[in-house]
C-alpha positions in Angstrom: 0.2 -0.4 -0.2 1.5 3.3 -1.0 1.1 6.8 0.8 -1.7 8.8 -1.5 -2.6 12.1 0.1 -2.5 10.9 3.5 -4.4 7.8 2.2 -2.6 4.7 1.5 -3.5 3.2 -2.2 -2.1 0.3 -4.1 -0.5 0.3 -7.6 0.6 -2.4 -9.2 3.8 -2.0 -11.0 4.1 -5.5 -12.0 3.8 -6.6 -15.7 5.9 -6.2 -19.0 7.3 -2.8 -20.4 9.5 -0.2 -19.0 8.7 1.2 -15.1 7.1 4.5 -16.4 4.7 2.3 -18.7 4.1 0.1 -15.9 3.4 3.2 -13.7 1.2 5.3 -15.9 -0.8 1.9 -16.9 -1.8 1.4 -13.5 -2.5 4.9 -12.8 -4.9 4.7 -15.6 -6.7 1.7 -14.7 -6.9 3.0 -11.2 -9.2 6.4 -12.4 -11.1 4.4 -14.9 -12.1 1.7 -12.8 -13.1 4.5 -10.3 -10.4 3.5 -7.4 -9.0 7.1 -7.9 -12.5 9.2 -8.1 -12.8 12.1 -10.4 -11.3 15.0 -8.4 -9.3 12.8 -6.4 -6.0 14.9 -5.6 -2.9 13.3 -6.2 0.2 13.8 -4.0 3.4 15.4 -5.2 5.7 13.7 -7.9 8.1 14.1 -5.7 6.2 12.7 -2.4 5.3 9.6 -4.8 8.2 8.9 -6.1 9.5 8.6 -2.7 6.8 5.9 -1.4 7.6 4.2 -4.5 11.2 3.9 -4.4 11.5 5.5 -7.8 13.1 8.8 -9.9 10.8 12.0 -9.5 11.2 12.1 -13.3 9.4 8.9 -14.2 6.2 9.9 -11.8 6.1 13.5 -13.5 6.3 11.6 -16.7 3.5 9.6 -16.4 1.5 12.4 -14.7 2.3 14.3 -18.0 1.5 11.6 -20.1 -2.2 11.4 -18.1 -3.0 14.8 -18.4 -2.5 14.8 -22.0 -4.6 11.9 -22.3 -7.2 13.7 -20.3 -7.5 11.6 -17.6 -5.9 13.8 -14.8 -5.7 17.8 -14.6 -2.6 20.0 -13.3 -2.6 23.7 -12.9 0.0 26.0 -10.9 -0.7 25.4 -7.3 -3.4 23.2 -7.3 -1.6 20.1 -7.9 -2.6 16.8 -9.9 -5.9 16.0 -10.0 -8.6 13.3 -11.3 -10.3 14.7 -14.3 -14.2 15.7 -13.4 -15.2 14.6 -17.0 -14.1 10.8 -16.3 -16.9 8.7 -15.3 -16.1 4.9 -14.8 -18.4 2.3 -17.4 -21.7 1.4 -16.4 -20.9 -2.2 -14.2 -22.7 -4.9 -16.5 -24.5 -7.4 -14.5 -26.6 -10.1 -14.6 -29.9 -8.0 -14.1 -28.6 -5.4 -16.5 -30.8 -7.2 -19.4 -34.3 -6.7 -17.2 -36.1 -3.7 -17.1 -35.7 -1.8 -13.9 -38.3 -1.4 -11.5 -39.7 2.3 -10.8 -41.7 0.9 -7.8 -40.8 -2.1 -6.1 -43.8 -3.3 -4.2 -42.9 -6.7 -3.7 -43.6 -8.3 -0.2 -42.0 -8.4 3.0 -40.3 -5.2 2.4 -40.7 -2.7 5.7 -39.9 1.0 4.7 -36.5 1.2 5.8 -36.6 5.0 5.1 -38.5 4.9 8.4 -35.5 3.2 10.6 -35.1 5.0 14.0 -31.7 6.3 13.5 -31.5 8.9 15.9 -32.9 6.7 19.1 -30.7 3.8 17.6 -27.8 6.0 18.0 -28.7 7.4 21.3 -29.5 3.4 22.6 -25.8 3.2 21.3 -23.7 5.0 22.9 -25.7 4.3 26.3 -24.8 0.8 25.3 -21.3 0.8 24.4 -21.0 3.1 27.7 -22.3 0.7 30.2 -20.8 -2.4 28.7 -18.1 -4.5 30.7 -14.9 -5.1 29.3 -15.8 -9.0 28.4 -18.4 -7.5 25.9 -15.6 -7.2 23.3 -14.0 -10.2 23.8 -15.0 -13.9 21.6 -18.6 -13.4 21.8 -21.3 -16.3 23.5 -23.1 -18.2 21.4 -26.3 -18.2 22.8 -26.3 -14.4 22.5 -25.6 -11.7 25.1 -27.1 -11.9 28.5 -28.6 -8.1 28.0 -30.2 -8.9 25.0 -31.4 -11.8 26.3 -32.7 -10.2 29.4 -34.7 -7.6 27.5 -36.2 -9.9 25.2 -37.8 -11.9 27.5 -39.0 -9.0 29.2 -40.3 -7.9 26.2 -41.6 -10.9 24.8 -43.5 -11.5 27.9 -45.6 -8.5 28.2 -46.0 -7.8 24.4 -46.5 -11.3 22.7 -47.5 -13.6 25.6 -44.2 -15.5 25.3 -43.3 -17.9 28.2 -39.4 -17.3 28.1 -36.7 -16.7 30.1 -33.3 -15.8 29.1 -31.5 -19.4 29.5 -34.1 -20.6 27.1 -33.7 -17.9 24.5 -30.5 -18.1 21.8 -29.8 -15.6 19.5 -28.8 -16.1 16.0 -28.0 -14.0 12.9 -31.3 -14.2 10.7 -34.1 -16.4 10.6 -32.4 -18.8 8.1 -29.9 -19.5 10.6 -32.3 -19.9 13.1 -34.5 -22.9 11.2 -32.1 -24.1 9.3 -30.0 -25.4 12.9 -33.6 -27.4 13.1 -33.3 -29.2 10.0 -30.1 -31.2 11.5 -31.8 -31.6 14.8 -35.5 -33.2 13.6 -36.7 -35.9 11.1 -37.6 -34.9 7.6 -40.1 -34.7 5.9 -41.6 -31.0 7.8 -45.5 -29.9 7.3 -45.2 -26.3 6.0 -48.1 -24.3 4.9 -49.2 -24.3 1.6 -48.7 -21.5 1.0 -45.7 -19.2 2.3 -42.2 -17.8 1.8 -39.9 -19.7 -0.3 -37.3 -20.1 1.9 -39.4 -21.4 4.4 -39.3 -24.5 2.6 -35.8 -24.3 0.8 -34.1 -24.5 4.4 -35.8 -28.0 5.3 -34.3 -30.9 3.2 -37.8 -32.3 2.4 -41.7 -31.0 3.1 -45.1 -31.6 2.9 -48.0 -28.8 2.4 -50.9 -28.4 5.2 -54.0 -26.6 3.8 -54.7 -23.3 4.5 -58.4 -21.1 4.2 -59.5 -18.0 6.1 -58.6 -19.2 9.3 -55.3 -19.6 8.9 -53.4 -23.5 8.7 -55.5 -26.6 9.0 -53.7 -27.9 11.9 -56.5 -30.8 12.3 -55.1 -32.0 9.5 -51.3 -32.6 10.5 -50.3 -36.2 10.1 -49.7 -38.6 13.1 -46.5 -39.7 11.4 -44.8 -36.4 11.2 -43.2 -34.9 14.3 -42.9 -31.1 13.1 -44.5 -28.7 11.5 -44.0 -24.5 10.7 -46.6 -22.4 11.1 -47.2 -18.4 10.9 -50.5 -17.8 13.3 -50.3 -14.3 14.1 -51.0 -13.6 10.2 -50.2 -16.1 8.0 -47.9 -15.2 4.7 -49.4 -14.6 2.3 -53.2 -15.2 2.5 -53.4 -13.0 5.7 -55.3 -15.1 7.6 -55.2 -16.1 11.8 -55.0 -19.0 13.5 -58.5 -19.9 14.5 -58.2 -20.2 18.3 -59.5 -23.7 17.7 -56.6 -24.5 15.2 -54.0 -22.9 17.8 -55.3 -25.5 20.4 -55.4 -28.4 17.5 -51.3 -27.8 16.6 -50.5 -28.1 20.3 -52.3 -30.8 21.0 -50.9 -32.6 17.9 -47.3 -31.4 19.2 -48.2 -33.3 22.5 -49.6 -36.4 20.9 -47.0 -37.1 18.7 -44.0 -35.8 21.2 -43.7 -33.7 17.6 -42.7 -29.7 17.7 -44.4 -26.7 16.6 -42.1 -23.8 15.0 -43.8 -20.7 15.5 -43.0 -18.1 12.8 -44.2 -14.8 14.7 -44.7 -13.6 11.2 -46.3 -9.9 11.4 -47.0 -10.1 15.1 -46.7 -7.1 16.1 -48.6 -5.0 13.6 -52.0 -5.7 13.6 -54.9 -3.1 13.3 -58.1 -4.3 13.9 -57.8 -5.3 17.7 -54.5 -5.5 19.9 -52.4 -8.6 18.7 -53.1 -12.2 19.7 -50.6 -13.8 21.7 -48.2 -16.0 20.4 -49.2 -20.0 20.2 -45.8 -20.6 22.5 -47.3 -19.5 26.0 -50.2 -22.6 25.3 -47.2 -25.2 25.4 -43.4 -23.7 25.7 -42.0 -27.5 25.4 -43.6 -28.1 22.4 -43.5 -24.8 20.3 -40.6 -23.2 19.6 -40.8 -19.5 19.0 -38.9 -17.6 16.4 -38.7 -13.9 16.3 -36.5 -11.2 14.2 -35.9 -7.7 14.1 -36.3 -7.4 10.1 -40.1 -6.1 10.3 -40.0 -3.9 13.0 -36.7 -2.2 12.6 -34.5 -3.5 9.3 -33.3 -6.5 7.6 -29.8 -5.4 7.6 -29.7 -5.7 11.5 -29.5 -9.5 10.8 -30.8 -10.4 14.6 -33.3 -13.1 14.9 -34.3 -15.0 18.2 -35.4 -18.1 19.4 -37.5 -19.4 22.7 -36.7 -23.3 23.1 -37.9 -25.8 24.8 -35.8 -26.9 27.6 -34.7 -29.9 25.9 -33.5 -27.9 23.1 -31.0 -25.6 24.2 -28.2 -27.7 24.3 -28.5 -29.6 21.7 -29.1 -25.9 19.4 -26.2 -24.4 21.4 -23.7 -27.5 19.9 -24.5 -26.7 16.8 -23.5 -23.1 17.2 -20.2 -23.6 16.4 -16.6 -21.2 16.8 -17.2 -21.1 12.9 -20.3 -19.7 13.0 -21.5 -15.9 12.4 -22.4 -14.4 15.4 -24.4 -11.2 15.5 -22.4 -8.4 16.2 -21.4 -7.3 20.1 -22.3 -4.3 19.5 -25.9 -4.7 17.9 -27.1 -7.2 20.3 -26.2 -4.2 23.0 -27.8 -1.9 21.5 -31.2 -3.5 20.9 -31.0 -4.8 24.4 -31.3 -1.2 25.3 -33.3 0.0 22.9 -35.8 -2.7 24.0 -35.3 -1.5 27.6 -35.8 1.9 27.0 -38.9 1.8 25.6 -37.6 3.0 22.0 -38.8 -0.1 20.6 -42.1 0.4 21.5 -42.7 3.5 20.7 -41.0 2.8 17.3 -43.7 -0.2 16.7 -46.8 1.8 18.0 -45.6 4.9 15.2 -45.0 2.4 12.5 -48.2 0.8 13.3 -49.9 3.5 12.5 -48.1 4.7 9.5 -48.6 1.1 7.9 -52.8 1.2 8.9 -52.9 4.1 7.1 -51.6 2.7 4.0 -53.5 -0.4 4.0 -56.6 1.7 4.3 -55.6 3.9 1.3 -55.1 0.9 -0.7 -58.0 -1.1 0.3 -60.0 2.3 -0.9 -57.7 2.8 -4.2 -58.4 -0.8 -5.2 -61.9 -1.5 -3.9 -63.5 -0.6 -7.1 -61.6 -3.6 -9.3 -60.8 -6.8 -6.5 -61.6 -8.0 -3.1 -58.6 -7.5 -0.3 -58.7 -10.6 1.2 -57.3 -11.2 4.8 -57.3 -9.4 8.6 -56.1 -5.4 9.1 -52.3 -6.6 9.5 -49.0 -6.8 8.3 -47.1 -4.9 5.6 -48.9 -6.8 2.6 -52.4 -7.4 1.2 -53.6 -9.9 -1.4 -56.0 -8.8 -3.9 -58.0 -11.5 -5.1 -58.0 -11.8 -9.0 -58.8 -13.9 -12.0 -56.1 -11.8 -13.9 -53.3 -12.6 -11.3 -50.7 -12.9 -14.8 -52.1 -9.8 -16.7 -51.8 -7.2 -13.8 -48.2 -8.6 -13.0 -46.9 -8.1 -16.3 -48.9 -5.2 -17.2 -47.7 -3.4 -13.7 -43.8 -4.5 -15.1 -44.3 -2.8 -18.2 -45.2 0.6 -16.2 -42.6 0.0 -13.7 -44.1 -1.6 -10.7 -42.6 -4.5 -9.8 -45.5 -7.2 -7.9 -45.8 -10.5 -6.4 -47.8 -13.3 -8.4 -49.8 -15.3 -5.5 -48.8 -18.6 -7.1 -45.2 -17.8 -6.0 -45.9 -18.5 -3.2 -47.4 -22.3 -3.6 -46.0 -25.2 -2.7 -45.1 -27.3 -5.4 -47.4 -30.2 -4.5 -50.3 -28.3 -3.4 -53.6 -28.7 -5.7 -55.0 -25.3 -4.2 -55.2 -23.2 -7.6 -56.6 -19.7 -6.2 -55.7 -16.5 -8.1 -54.2 -13.0 -7.0 -51.4 -10.5 -6.4 -49.6 -9.7 -3.2 -48.7 -6.2 -2.8 -46.5 -4.8 0.1 -48.3 -1.6 1.6 -45.2 -1.3 3.4 -42.5 -0.7 0.9 -41.1 2.6 0.7 -42.4 2.9 -2.8 -45.7 2.5 -1.8 -47.1 6.2 -1.7 -45.6 7.3 -4.5 -46.6 3.9 -6.8 -50.4 3.6 -5.5 -52.3 5.5 -8.5 -50.0 3.6 -11.0 -51.0 0.9 -9.6 -54.9 1.8 -9.6 -54.5 2.4 -13.1 -53.1 -0.9 -14.0 -56.1 -2.8 -12.4 -58.4 -0.7 -14.2 -56.5 -2.0 -17.1 -56.9 -5.2 -16.5 -59.9 -6.1 -13.8 
């Protein structure tokens, strides 16, 4: 690395040709690729020559050649600067041939522009000030005790989860949490016939369970299987909550077969027609694993998820969390612990709940002349029931709107043939896209 206007910068002087030719080519490549962006002030020729251990004239001649070619500019008293007119070529990627979507209304997209930056910074400062020195050493595979304690209090109060810190394991994302159970439990696993693709891809094999307006039909759970995955608070994507009778039926099944229910508390904090229903885990903590994440309420960039485990699974899960596994940032864990304990998390959820509720109301009003909106008033997405799924998705794409067809979420073994589109009203683009989307429906329905 070479000193570069008080910064370190790498120049590769290897290759064929004389030293001046190699230096000129290396500098030209650095400017062309934008490693040296327009406006960058280069070091004086004497300084660079000393850093590189070469003659000053060699550097001066390389600079002069690049000035003549238009890559650099040089003025008396201002030094040598990368020319402003030079811009890097557009990167060619696999997606370059695809039309750019002006509005992305695909599902599972929270409004990340609403991330509570100021409150998060305050929690970070408090967390760093209070952190013990040992917190900066190797991480605890189970997660920081400060976060597990804060989660136990919050989940008990807000979601009706029966937990203590010793039963909570912090993971790097929801997929990391579920992936460990694929190594602990025998396949196949029962999953809802409509759901996120990664819910199915995380398992070696899955079988579908029918879903209707009352959520998954848990009364059909087979006694020859021992694991099922449910989204009881707000079934994804169809939007129905799990009926109380079916909640009880899921627990009774797990007890009968000595099985396990994995409860993905999808959108559990975002219900608008009434107070959110408590977690199924509260009915039987020894047969239900509660799975939660910061992705919806805060940001998927945090990559913080948590499991509340039956006692018999704590040690087996921790044995799978080896030293090689990616642990969640200690600083993010401590910050989230403070964010929860200070009440900032509750305040943020309440604010976003009101914002998303208003957006859903606007969506229902705008589309009501053309389609029906299914599911309860909850979450960040809605399913629009329509036989014109393909036409709507294609027309929307032509007009710069990216949508998710309902068929994308159907299990490959399911024979259910309902049709519709899934729209995220939580997406940052939603307020600007709503009018255009309504015009798409008017043209197709």
